[in-house]
KOLTILO-287177 format. One record per residue (C-alpha): x, y, z; residue number from 0; residue in three letters. Coordinates in nm, 3 decimals. Layout:
% KOLTILO-287177
{u = X&v = Y&w = Z&pos = NUM&code = ALA} .
...
END
This chain:
% KOLTILO-287177
{u = 0.000&v = 0.000&w = 0.000&pos = 0&code = MET} .
{u = 0.143&v = 0.335&w = -0.106&pos = 1&code = GLU} .
{u = 0.138&v = 0.582&w = 0.179&pos = 2&code = LYS} .
{u = 0.112&v = 0.961&w = 0.178&pos = 3&code = HIS} .
{u = 0.421&v = 1.114&w = 0.336&pos = 4&code = LYS} .
{u = 0.320&v = 1.383&w = 0.584&pos = 5&code = TRP} .
{u = 0.522&v = 1.668&w = 0.719&pos = 6&code = GLY} .
{u = 0.414&v = 1.869&w = 1.025&pos = 7&code = ILE} .
{u = 0.512&v = 2.229&w = 1.088&pos = 8&code = ILE} .
{u = 0.473&v = 2.317&w = 1.454&pos = 9&code = GLY} .
{u = 0.493&v = 2.074&w = 1.745&pos = 10&code = THR} .
{u = 0.243&v = 2.208&w = 2.000&pos = 11&code = GLY} .
{u = -0.071&v = 2.055&w = 2.151&pos = 12&code = ALA} .
{u = -0.279&v = 2.046&w = 1.833&pos = 13&code = ILE} .
{u = 0.011&v = 1.894&w = 1.638&pos = 14&code = ALA} .
{u = 0.031&v = 1.616&w = 1.896&pos = 15&code = ARG} .
{u = -0.336&v = 1.528&w = 1.858&pos = 16&code = LYS} .
{u = -0.300&v = 1.530&w = 1.482&pos = 17&code = PHE} .
{u = 0.014&v = 1.315&w = 1.494&pos = 18&code = ALA} .
{u = -0.168&v = 1.062&w = 1.711&pos = 19&code = GLU} .
{u = -0.435&v = 1.023&w = 1.443&pos = 20&code = ALA} .
{u = -0.177&v = 1.025&w = 1.167&pos = 21&code = LEU} .
{u = 0.019&v = 0.741&w = 1.325&pos = 22&code = SER} .
{u = -0.300&v = 0.533&w = 1.343&pos = 23&code = GLY} .
{u = -0.401&v = 0.590&w = 0.980&pos = 24&code = THR} .
{u = -0.285&v = 0.307&w = 0.756&pos = 25&code = GLU} .
{u = -0.250&v = 0.516&w = 0.441&pos = 26&code = THR} .
{u = -0.041&v = 0.785&w = 0.615&pos = 27&code = ALA} .
{u = 0.329&v = 0.793&w = 0.688&pos = 28&code = GLU} .
{u = 0.466&v = 1.010&w = 0.967&pos = 29&code = CYS} .
{u = 0.756&v = 1.130&w = 0.758&pos = 30&code = TYR} .
{u = 0.897&v = 1.464&w = 0.882&pos = 31&code = ALA} .
{u = 0.844&v = 1.711&w = 1.165&pos = 32&code = ALA} .
{u = 0.975&v = 2.065&w = 1.192&pos = 33&code = ALA} .
{u = 1.001&v = 2.305&w = 1.482&pos = 34&code = SER} .
{u = 1.191&v = 2.630&w = 1.540&pos = 35&code = ARG} .
{u = 1.459&v = 2.430&w = 1.717&pos = 36&code = THR} .
{u = 1.604&v = 2.098&w = 1.607&pos = 37&code = LEU} .
{u = 1.586&v = 1.972&w = 1.965&pos = 38&code = GLU} .
{u = 1.207&v = 2.013&w = 1.978&pos = 39&code = LYS} .
{u = 1.165&v = 1.863&w = 1.633&pos = 40&code = ALA} .
{u = 1.370&v = 1.557&w = 1.725&pos = 41&code = LYS} .
{u = 1.176&v = 1.502&w = 2.048&pos = 42&code = ALA} .
{u = 0.844&v = 1.526&w = 1.864&pos = 43&code = PHE} .
{u = 0.963&v = 1.300&w = 1.582&pos = 44&code = ALA} .
{u = 1.085&v = 1.040&w = 1.829&pos = 45&code = SER} .
{u = 0.760&v = 1.042&w = 2.025&pos = 46&code = GLU} .
{u = 0.535&v = 0.995&w = 1.723&pos = 47&code = TYR} .
{u = 0.756&v = 0.790&w = 1.493&pos = 48&code = GLY} .
{u = 0.852&v = 1.047&w = 1.229&pos = 49&code = PHE} .
{u = 1.149&v = 0.949&w = 1.016&pos = 50&code = ARG} .
{u = 1.301&v = 1.296&w = 0.988&pos = 51&code = LYS} .
{u = 1.329&v = 1.608&w = 1.203&pos = 52&code = ALA} .
{u = 1.410&v = 1.962&w = 1.091&pos = 53&code = TYR} .
{u = 1.510&v = 2.268&w = 1.291&pos = 54&code = GLY} .
{u = 1.343&v = 2.507&w = 1.046&pos = 55&code = SER} .
{u = 1.020&v = 2.508&w = 0.850&pos = 56&code = TYR} .
{u = 1.198&v = 2.592&w = 0.525&pos = 57&code = ARG} .
{u = 1.411&v = 2.278&w = 0.548&pos = 58&code = GLU} .
{u = 1.100&v = 2.062&w = 0.569&pos = 59&code = LEU} .
{u = 0.938&v = 2.234&w = 0.270&pos = 60&code = THR} .
{u = 1.252&v = 2.164&w = 0.066&pos = 61&code = GLU} .
{u = 1.240&v = 1.789&w = 0.132&pos = 62&code = ASP} .
{u = 1.133&v = 1.643&w = -0.205&pos = 63&code = PRO} .
{u = 0.970&v = 1.337&w = -0.048&pos = 64&code = ASP} .
{u = 0.711&v = 1.530&w = 0.156&pos = 65&code = VAL} .
{u = 0.369&v = 1.490&w = -0.009&pos = 66&code = ASP} .
{u = 0.161&v = 1.714&w = 0.215&pos = 67&code = ILE} .
{u = 0.227&v = 1.948&w = 0.505&pos = 68&code = ILE} .
{u = 0.004&v = 2.004&w = 0.807&pos = 69&code = TYR} .
{u = 0.049&v = 2.355&w = 0.949&pos = 70&code = ILE} .
{u = -0.004&v = 2.364&w = 1.326&pos = 71&code = ALA} .
{u = 0.155&v = 2.699&w = 1.412&pos = 72&code = THR} .
{u = -0.021&v = 2.993&w = 1.587&pos = 73&code = PRO} .
{u = -0.292&v = 3.164&w = 1.383&pos = 74&code = MET} .
{u = -0.088&v = 3.473&w = 1.302&pos = 75&code = ALA} .
{u = 0.176&v = 3.254&w = 1.136&pos = 76&code = SER} .
{u = -0.059&v = 3.056&w = 0.911&pos = 77&code = HIS} .
{u = -0.041&v = 3.306&w = 0.626&pos = 78&code = PHE} .
{u = 0.338&v = 3.313&w = 0.594&pos = 79&code = GLU} .
{u = 0.375&v = 2.942&w = 0.664&pos = 80&code = ASP} .
{u = 0.115&v = 2.854&w = 0.401&pos = 81&code = SER} .
{u = 0.280&v = 3.074&w = 0.140&pos = 82&code = LEU} .
{u = 0.617&v = 2.913&w = 0.214&pos = 83&code = LEU} .
{u = 0.479&v = 2.562&w = 0.168&pos = 84&code = CYS} .
{u = 0.284&v = 2.651&w = -0.146&pos = 85&code = ILE} .
{u = 0.586&v = 2.824&w = -0.302&pos = 86&code = SER} .
{u = 0.774&v = 2.494&w = -0.272&pos = 87&code = LYS} .
{u = 0.492&v = 2.310&w = -0.452&pos = 88&code = GLY} .
{u = 0.364&v = 2.135&w = -0.141&pos = 89&code = LYS} .
{u = 0.004&v = 2.035&w = -0.071&pos = 90&code = ASN} .
{u = -0.125&v = 2.194&w = 0.250&pos = 91&code = VAL} .
{u = -0.368&v = 2.120&w = 0.531&pos = 92&code = LEU} .
{u = -0.370&v = 2.435&w = 0.747&pos = 93&code = CYS} .
{u = -0.516&v = 2.448&w = 1.095&pos = 94&code = GLU} .
{u = -0.809&v = 2.681&w = 1.159&pos = 95&code = LYS} .
{u = -0.856&v = 2.969&w = 1.156&pos = 96&code = SER} .
{u = -0.678&v = 2.952&w = 0.826&pos = 97&code = VAL} .
{u = -0.558&v = 3.315&w = 0.833&pos = 98&code = THR} .
{u = -0.614&v = 3.636&w = 1.029&pos = 99&code = LEU} .
{u = -0.845&v = 3.781&w = 0.766&pos = 100&code = ASN} .
{u = -1.009&v = 3.716&w = 0.430&pos = 101&code = SER} .
{u = -0.758&v = 3.926&w = 0.240&pos = 102&code = ARG} .
{u = -0.476&v = 3.695&w = 0.347&pos = 103&code = GLN} .
{u = -0.677&v = 3.389&w = 0.247&pos = 104&code = PHE} .
{u = -0.749&v = 3.539&w = -0.095&pos = 105&code = GLU} .
{u = -0.373&v = 3.577&w = -0.146&pos = 106&code = GLN} .
{u = -0.322&v = 3.214&w = -0.047&pos = 107&code = ILE} .
{u = -0.581&v = 3.103&w = -0.301&pos = 108&code = LEU} .
{u = -0.403&v = 3.299&w = -0.573&pos = 109&code = GLU} .
{u = -0.081&v = 3.112&w = -0.494&pos = 110&code = GLU} .
{u = -0.265&v = 2.779&w = -0.473&pos = 111&code = VAL} .
{u = -0.393&v = 2.828&w = -0.827&pos = 112&code = ARG} .
{u = -0.055&v = 2.949&w = -0.948&pos = 113&code = LYS} .
{u = 0.133&v = 2.647&w = -0.812&pos = 114&code = HIS} .
{u = -0.149&v = 2.398&w = -0.876&pos = 115&code = ASP} .
{u = -0.144&v = 2.241&w = -0.529&pos = 116&code = VAL} .
{u = -0.407&v = 2.108&w = -0.289&pos = 117&code = PHE} .
{u = -0.508&v = 2.333&w = 0.000&pos = 118&code = PHE} .
{u = -0.762&v = 2.280&w = 0.277&pos = 119&code = MET} .
{u = -0.843&v = 2.440&w = 0.609&pos = 120&code = GLU} .
{u = -0.826&v = 2.177&w = 0.883&pos = 121&code = ALA} .
{u = -1.192&v = 2.219&w = 0.979&pos = 122&code = MET} .
{u = -1.217&v = 1.871&w = 1.124&pos = 123&code = TRP} .
{u = -1.579&v = 1.924&w = 1.231&pos = 124&code = MET} .
{u = -1.697&v = 1.913&w = 0.870&pos = 125&code = LYS} .
{u = -1.523&v = 1.581&w = 0.805&pos = 126&code = CYS} .
{u = -1.657&v = 1.396&w = 1.108&pos = 127&code = ARG} .
{u = -1.925&v = 1.128&w = 1.046&pos = 128&code = PRO} .
{u = -2.172&v = 1.281&w = 1.292&pos = 129&code = THR} .
{u = -2.159&v = 1.623&w = 1.128&pos = 130&code = TYR} .
{u = -2.193&v = 1.465&w = 0.784&pos = 131&code = ARG} .
{u = -2.501&v = 1.276&w = 0.904&pos = 132&code = LYS} .
{u = -2.650&v = 1.604&w = 1.027&pos = 133&code = VAL} .
{u = -2.588&v = 1.760&w = 0.686&pos = 134&code = LYS} .
{u = -2.749&v = 1.455&w = 0.521&pos = 135&code = GLU} .
{u = -3.062&v = 1.499&w = 0.736&pos = 136&code = TRP} .
{u = -3.080&v = 1.867&w = 0.644&pos = 137&code = ILE} .
{u = -3.007&v = 1.823&w = 0.273&pos = 138&code = ASP} .
{u = -3.269&v = 1.548&w = 0.241&pos = 139&code = SER} .
{u = -3.536&v = 1.772&w = 0.394&pos = 140&code = GLY} .
{u = -3.584&v = 1.582&w = 0.720&pos = 141&code = ARG} .
{u = -3.640&v = 1.906&w = 0.917&pos = 142&code = ILE} .
{u = -3.785&v = 2.108&w = 0.630&pos = 143&code = GLY} .
{u = -3.648&v = 2.458&w = 0.573&pos = 144&code = GLU} .
{u = -3.389&v = 2.564&w = 0.829&pos = 145&code = VAL} .
{u = -3.513&v = 2.870&w = 1.016&pos = 146&code = ARG} .
{u = -3.289&v = 2.898&w = 1.322&pos = 147&code = PHE} .
{u = -2.945&v = 2.789&w = 1.442&pos = 148&code = ILE} .
{u = -2.810&v = 2.830&w = 1.797&pos = 149&code = LYS} .
{u = -2.457&v = 2.724&w = 1.883&pos = 150&code = ALA} .
{u = -2.218&v = 2.804&w = 2.168&pos = 151&code = ASP} .
{u = -1.851&v = 2.734&w = 2.213&pos = 152&code = PHE} .
{u = -1.705&v = 2.844&w = 2.544&pos = 153&code = PHE} .
{u = -1.385&v = 2.701&w = 2.683&pos = 154&code = ASN} .
{u = -1.280&v = 2.839&w = 3.019&pos = 155&code = HIS} .
{u = -0.915&v = 2.936&w = 2.986&pos = 156&code = VAL} .
{u = -0.758&v = 3.100&w = 3.293&pos = 157&code = PRO} .
{u = -0.575&v = 3.418&w = 3.199&pos = 158&code = TYR} .
{u = -0.212&v = 3.367&w = 3.102&pos = 159&code = ASN} .
{u = -0.029&v = 3.657&w = 2.941&pos = 160&code = ALA} .
{u = 0.210&v = 3.411&w = 2.776&pos = 161&code = GLU} .
{u = -0.062&v = 3.201&w = 2.615&pos = 162&code = SER} .
{u = -0.110&v = 3.243&w = 2.238&pos = 163&code = ARG} .
{u = -0.485&v = 3.268&w = 2.307&pos = 164&code = LEU} .
{u = -0.435&v = 3.602&w = 2.484&pos = 165&code = TYR} .
{u = -0.164&v = 3.741&w = 2.256&pos = 166&code = LYS} .
{u = -0.275&v = 3.976&w = 1.980&pos = 167&code = ALA} .
{u = 0.047&v = 3.925&w = 1.785&pos = 168&code = ASP} .
{u = -0.030&v = 3.550&w = 1.776&pos = 169&code = CYS} .
{u = -0.382&v = 3.603&w = 1.644&pos = 170&code = GLY} .
{u = -0.536&v = 3.529&w = 1.983&pos = 171&code = GLY} .
{u = -0.891&v = 3.577&w = 2.096&pos = 172&code = GLY} .
{u = -1.206&v = 3.366&w = 2.120&pos = 173&code = ALA} .
{u = -1.339&v = 3.438&w = 1.770&pos = 174&code = MET} .
{u = -1.053&v = 3.290&w = 1.568&pos = 175&code = LEU} .
{u = -0.999&v = 3.005&w = 1.813&pos = 176&code = ASP} .
{u = -1.356&v = 2.908&w = 1.907&pos = 177&code = LEU} .
{u = -1.611&v = 3.123&w = 1.726&pos = 178&code = GLY} .
{u = -1.494&v = 2.996&w = 1.390&pos = 179&code = VAL} .
{u = -1.677&v = 2.667&w = 1.455&pos = 180&code = TYR} .
{u = -2.034&v = 2.795&w = 1.502&pos = 181&code = PRO} .
{u = -1.982&v = 3.047&w = 1.221&pos = 182&code = ILE} .
{u = -1.862&v = 2.768&w = 0.994&pos = 183&code = THR} .
{u = -2.170&v = 2.563&w = 1.079&pos = 184&code = MET} .
{u = -2.402&v = 2.854&w = 0.998&pos = 185&code = ALA} .
{u = -2.228&v = 2.937&w = 0.670&pos = 186&code = ALA} .
{u = -2.224&v = 2.571&w = 0.566&pos = 187&code = ASP} .
{u = -2.592&v = 2.511&w = 0.636&pos = 188&code = ILE} .
{u = -2.738&v = 2.845&w = 0.528&pos = 189&code = LEU} .
{u = -2.506&v = 2.937&w = 0.243&pos = 190&code = GLY} .
{u = -2.208&v = 3.161&w = 0.292&pos = 191&code = GLY} .
{u = -2.234&v = 3.533&w = 0.368&pos = 192&code = ILE} .
{u = -2.543&v = 3.645&w = 0.564&pos = 193&code = PRO} .
{u = -2.756&v = 3.945&w = 0.471&pos = 194&code = ASP} .
{u = -2.676&v = 4.107&w = 0.804&pos = 195&code = GLU} .
{u = -2.419&v = 4.060&w = 1.079&pos = 196&code = THR} .
{u = -2.441&v = 4.213&w = 1.425&pos = 197&code = VAL} .
{u = -2.167&v = 4.134&w = 1.673&pos = 198&code = SER} .
{u = -2.035&v = 4.252&w = 2.009&pos = 199&code = ALA} .
{u = -1.737&v = 4.145&w = 2.217&pos = 200&code = ALA} .
{u = -1.563&v = 4.192&w = 2.547&pos = 201&code = VAL} .
{u = -1.208&v = 4.299&w = 2.464&pos = 202&code = ILE} .
{u = -0.951&v = 4.207&w = 2.728&pos = 203&code = GLY} .
{u = -0.652&v = 4.407&w = 2.845&pos = 204&code = LYS} .
{u = -0.430&v = 4.233&w = 2.588&pos = 205&code = ASP} .
{u = -0.640&v = 4.363&w = 2.300&pos = 206&code = GLY} .
{u = -0.819&v = 4.041&w = 2.198&pos = 207&code = VAL} .
{u = -1.178&v = 3.929&w = 2.243&pos = 208&code = ASP} .
{u = -1.234&v = 3.712&w = 2.547&pos = 209&code = ILE} .
{u = -1.612&v = 3.672&w = 2.493&pos = 210&code = ASN} .
{u = -1.827&v = 3.747&w = 2.190&pos = 211&code = ASN} .
{u = -2.184&v = 3.728&w = 2.068&pos = 212&code = THR} .
{u = -2.286&v = 3.727&w = 1.701&pos = 213&code = THR} .
{u = -2.624&v = 3.739&w = 1.531&pos = 214&code = LEU} .
{u = -2.651&v = 3.650&w = 1.163&pos = 215&code = LEU} .
{u = -2.955&v = 3.710&w = 0.942&pos = 216&code = LYS} .
{u = -3.003&v = 3.501&w = 0.631&pos = 217&code = TYR} .
{u = -3.305&v = 3.499&w = 0.400&pos = 218&code = ALA} .
{u = -3.571&v = 3.328&w = 0.609&pos = 219&code = GLY} .
{u = -3.334&v = 3.222&w = 0.885&pos = 220&code = ALA} .
{u = -3.154&v = 3.364&w = 1.187&pos = 221&code = SER} .
{u = -2.847&v = 3.249&w = 1.378&pos = 222&code = VAL} .
{u = -2.734&v = 3.313&w = 1.736&pos = 223&code = SER} .
{u = -2.371&v = 3.233&w = 1.821&pos = 224&code = LEU} .
{u = -2.161&v = 3.283&w = 2.133&pos = 225&code = ASP} .
{u = -1.804&v = 3.195&w = 2.226&pos = 226&code = SER} .
{u = -1.545&v = 3.288&w = 2.483&pos = 227&code = GLY} .
{u = -1.273&v = 3.210&w = 2.736&pos = 228&code = PHE} .
{u = -1.424&v = 3.347&w = 3.059&pos = 229&code = GLN} .
{u = -1.709&v = 3.099&w = 3.101&pos = 230&code = LEU} .
{u = -1.782&v = 2.730&w = 3.057&pos = 231&code = GLN} .
{u = -2.100&v = 2.614&w = 2.884&pos = 232&code = CYS} .
{u = -2.233&v = 2.287&w = 2.747&pos = 233&code = ARG} .
{u = -2.135&v = 2.392&w = 2.394&pos = 234&code = ASN} .
{u = -2.419&v = 2.220&w = 2.215&pos = 235&code = ASN} .
{u = -2.601&v = 2.316&w = 1.896&pos = 236&code = ALA} .
{u = -2.961&v = 2.337&w = 1.779&pos = 237&code = LEU} .
{u = -3.071&v = 2.348&w = 1.416&pos = 238&code = ILE} .
{u = -3.446&v = 2.410&w = 1.385&pos = 239&code = SER} .
{u = -3.656&v = 2.384&w = 1.071&pos = 240&code = GLY} .
{u = -4.018&v = 2.400&w = 0.961&pos = 241&code = THR} .
{u = -4.067&v = 2.024&w = 1.009&pos = 242&code = ASP} .
{u = -3.842&v = 1.942&w = 1.302&pos = 243&code = GLY} .
{u = -3.506&v = 2.004&w = 1.461&pos = 244&code = TYR} .
{u = -3.163&v = 1.855&w = 1.524&pos = 245&code = ILE} .
{u = -2.955&v = 1.870&w = 1.839&pos = 246&code = THR} .
{u = -2.583&v = 1.809&w = 1.859&pos = 247&code = MET} .
{u = -2.438&v = 1.705&w = 2.194&pos = 248&code = GLY} .
{u = -2.197&v = 1.881&w = 2.423&pos = 249&code = ASP} .
{u = -1.891&v = 2.018&w = 2.242&pos = 250&code = TRP} .
{u = -2.091&v = 2.011&w = 1.919&pos = 251&code = PHE} .
{u = -1.787&v = 2.071&w = 1.695&pos = 252&code = HIS} .
{u = -1.641&v = 1.734&w = 1.791&pos = 253&code = CYS} .
{u = -1.945&v = 1.548&w = 1.917&pos = 254&code = THR} .
{u = -2.008&v = 1.184&w = 1.833&pos = 255&code = CYS} .
{u = -2.382&v = 1.225&w = 1.889&pos = 256&code = GLU} .
{u = -2.667&v = 1.397&w = 1.705&pos = 257&code = ALA} .
{u = -3.044&v = 1.357&w = 1.733&pos = 258&code = TYR} .
{u = -3.326&v = 1.422&w = 1.485&pos = 259&code = LEU} .
{u = -3.673&v = 1.521&w = 1.609&pos = 260&code = TYR} .
{u = -4.002&v = 1.608&w = 1.444&pos = 261&code = ASN} .
{u = -4.209&v = 1.917&w = 1.532&pos = 262&code = ARG} .
{u = -4.371&v = 1.729&w = 1.820&pos = 263&code = GLU} .
{u = -4.027&v = 1.661&w = 1.971&pos = 264&code = SER} .
{u = -4.053&v = 1.289&w = 1.895&pos = 265&code = THR} .
{u = -3.709&v = 1.137&w = 1.841&pos = 266&code = LEU} .
{u = -3.696&v = 1.005&w = 1.483&pos = 267&code = LEU} .
{u = -3.334&v = 0.905&w = 1.446&pos = 268&code = GLU} .
{u = -3.001&v = 0.928&w = 1.622&pos = 269&code = SER} .
{u = -2.642&v = 0.923&w = 1.503&pos = 270&code = ALA} .
{u = -2.400&v = 0.792&w = 1.764&pos = 271&code = VAL} .
{u = -2.064&v = 0.737&w = 1.594&pos = 272&code = ILE} .
{u = -1.763&v = 0.700&w = 1.828&pos = 273&code = PRO} .
{u = -1.424&v = 0.812&w = 1.700&pos = 274&code = ASP} .
{u = -1.196&v = 0.541&w = 1.567&pos = 275&code = GLU} .
{u = -0.885&v = 0.722&w = 1.694&pos = 276&code = ILE} .
{u = -0.941&v = 1.077&w = 1.818&pos = 277&code = ASN} .
{u = -1.150&v = 1.242&w = 1.546&pos = 278&code = GLY} .
{u = -0.869&v = 1.387&w = 1.338&pos = 279&code = TYR} .
{u = -0.849&v = 1.072&w = 1.129&pos = 280&code = GLU} .
{u = -1.148&v = 1.180&w = 0.920&pos = 281&code = TYR} .
{u = -0.990&v = 1.496&w = 0.783&pos = 282&code = GLU} .
{u = -0.673&v = 1.298&w = 0.714&pos = 283&code = ILE} .
{u = -0.872&v = 1.046&w = 0.510&pos = 284&code = ARG} .
{u = -1.048&v = 1.326&w = 0.324&pos = 285&code = GLU} .
{u = -0.713&v = 1.478&w = 0.230&pos = 286&code = VAL} .
{u = -0.592&v = 1.139&w = 0.106&pos = 287&code = HIS} .
{u = -0.909&v = 1.092&w = -0.097&pos = 288&code = ARG} .
{u = -0.863&v = 1.431&w = -0.262&pos = 289&code = CYS} .
{u = -0.496&v = 1.368&w = -0.343&pos = 290&code = LEU} .
{u = -0.569&v = 1.026&w = -0.488&pos = 291&code = GLU} .
{u = -0.840&v = 1.175&w = -0.711&pos = 292&code = ASN} .
{u = -0.638&v = 1.477&w = -0.820&pos = 293&code = GLY} .
{u = -0.871&v = 1.724&w = -0.645&pos = 294&code = GLU} .
{u = -0.721&v = 2.059&w = -0.545&pos = 295&code = LYS} .
{u = -0.988&v = 2.133&w = -0.285&pos = 296&code = GLU} .
{u = -1.221&v = 1.925&w = -0.073&pos = 297&code = SER} .
{u = -1.598&v = 1.934&w = -0.137&pos = 298&code = PRO} .
{u = -1.639&v = 1.900&w = 0.240&pos = 299&code = LEU} .
{u = -1.429&v = 2.209&w = 0.313&pos = 300&code = VAL} .
{u = -1.444&v = 2.411&w = -0.011&pos = 301&code = PRO} .
{u = -1.241&v = 2.727&w = -0.052&pos = 302&code = HIS} .
{u = -1.545&v = 2.951&w = -0.105&pos = 303&code = ASP} .
{u = -1.698&v = 2.849&w = 0.229&pos = 304&code = GLU} .
{u = -1.371&v = 2.902&w = 0.414&pos = 305&code = THR} .
{u = -1.348&v = 3.246&w = 0.252&pos = 306&code = LEU} .
{u = -1.708&v = 3.327&w = 0.352&pos = 307&code = ALA} .
{u = -1.632&v = 3.240&w = 0.715&pos = 308&code = VAL} .
{u = -1.323&v = 3.463&w = 0.711&pos = 309&code = MET} .
{u = -1.530&v = 3.750&w = 0.572&pos = 310&code = ARG} .
{u = -1.794&v = 3.707&w = 0.843&pos = 311&code = ILE} .
{u = -1.525&v = 3.716&w = 1.112&pos = 312&code = MET} .
{u = -1.370&v = 4.023&w = 0.945&pos = 313&code = ASP} .
{u = -1.704&v = 4.200&w = 0.977&pos = 314&code = GLU} .
{u = -1.737&v = 4.099&w = 1.342&pos = 315&code = CYS} .
{u = -1.393&v = 4.234&w = 1.429&pos = 316&code = ARG} .
{u = -1.462&v = 4.550&w = 1.229&pos = 317&code = LYS} .
{u = -1.764&v = 4.613&w = 1.449&pos = 318&code = GLN} .
{u = -1.550&v = 4.558&w = 1.758&pos = 319&code = TRP} .
{u = -1.261&v = 4.771&w = 1.633&pos = 320&code = GLY} .
{u = -1.016&v = 4.481&w = 1.674&pos = 321&code = LEU} .
{u = -0.717&v = 4.480&w = 1.438&pos = 322&code = VAL} .
{u = -0.425&v = 4.242&w = 1.483&pos = 323&code = TYR} .
{u = -0.070&v = 4.377&w = 1.476&pos = 324&code = PRO} .
{u = 0.032&v = 4.139&w = 1.197&pos = 325&code = ARG} .
{u = -0.253&v = 4.231&w = 0.963&pos = 326&code = GLU} .
{u = -0.125&v = 4.417&w = 0.661&pos = 327&code = GLU} .
END
């Protein structure tokens, strides 16, 4: 069996989760890892079974045997890291949020087309079986016309001035880290850019949003979304239509459970699909499927939807007056 040789840029917490799934995927090879120091790269490579370790990102991109690179660096670095990988002709899976703003993502797409490579935001939620079952229920008309979506994503994170989540120059804040999930769900189900966006946020002393609330108005449908670091909530989701509704369990973006009800709240069907590894295996398989079929973007995470989400978040931050230091 021919395996896809993966490189990973960045060796933090998210990279570790991804590497765990990668090492358990039969069609993937843990080939090369890169960090800003060779010592960290070697430790990571040894722990997860990567064949090579590099002390710079550029060195990894110049390895001719790397098929695809997973970018797991802080948000503010995604733009430059993506451009580096693309310029070397590498296929890319970039962690969310894919860039700081839509303008940066538009530039990435220009380079993707120029170099004819595969590119996908690592929006693992959209590749998970439970989420795909929810989309199947909606697309087949099981709840009629969608009229309302409510989704929360709070993750209590004690203040730490050194954490990337609280650093403006790292692209910190709740919107890019957490809010991107409910916004992605809304854009995916209701169709891209809303007719109206109204958003408010609590901006912390470090200049990033620590809590936010967003209301989106689509033709015939409304959306209520909340996310933040100061509180802890159940983080579930409700999608309500003219003929019924769907609930997604706690931590909806990575839930293994979803339930379909009619208008009388009678349970019609459930989707309970436990992860095979840790949930990241599904986006890995989708990348492999695309590469094997010569597809430059995934139909599950298409470029236009990623761009729409970035534009919605741009509008939210515009209303808050939040601009990151590394935005051009």
